[in-house]
Phi, psi and omega in degrees: 000319180293328174303317181291331182288333175301319177288320180300315180278358176056049172288142185239165173065220184296322179303312180301306183292326175300311181295318176299317180287327177294316185287331175298310184292323176296326182289312183301320177303308176305317181297313179296317184293321184270305186279340173261005172065028185290337183294338183256005179271172177295150184291330179295329180282324182295314176304321183296322184268328185272324187294317179304313171295330174295320172299318176300317180295315176306311182290334176289319177294318179296318176299321179295315175298320181294318180299316178295316176298318181297312183296316176296324179292319177294327182288327187284314190272330183253359179078158177273180176287100182254000000 
């Protein structure tokens, strides 16, 4: 429902995609926690299943930021397509 509210409130750009991804991950986490009974498992098993995808998302974000930095630095020092 919250993913549709992003369209209803007409968010645009990075904010829209950020909110859609956050709500998608929260929904996936709720499904894993309740329907796969992860809430009642040992913490070691929970960390084994949850931490690797979380780290992938963190590294994806770091790579995105680094890519934007490299692109902007090249545009500043080497000039744009003129």
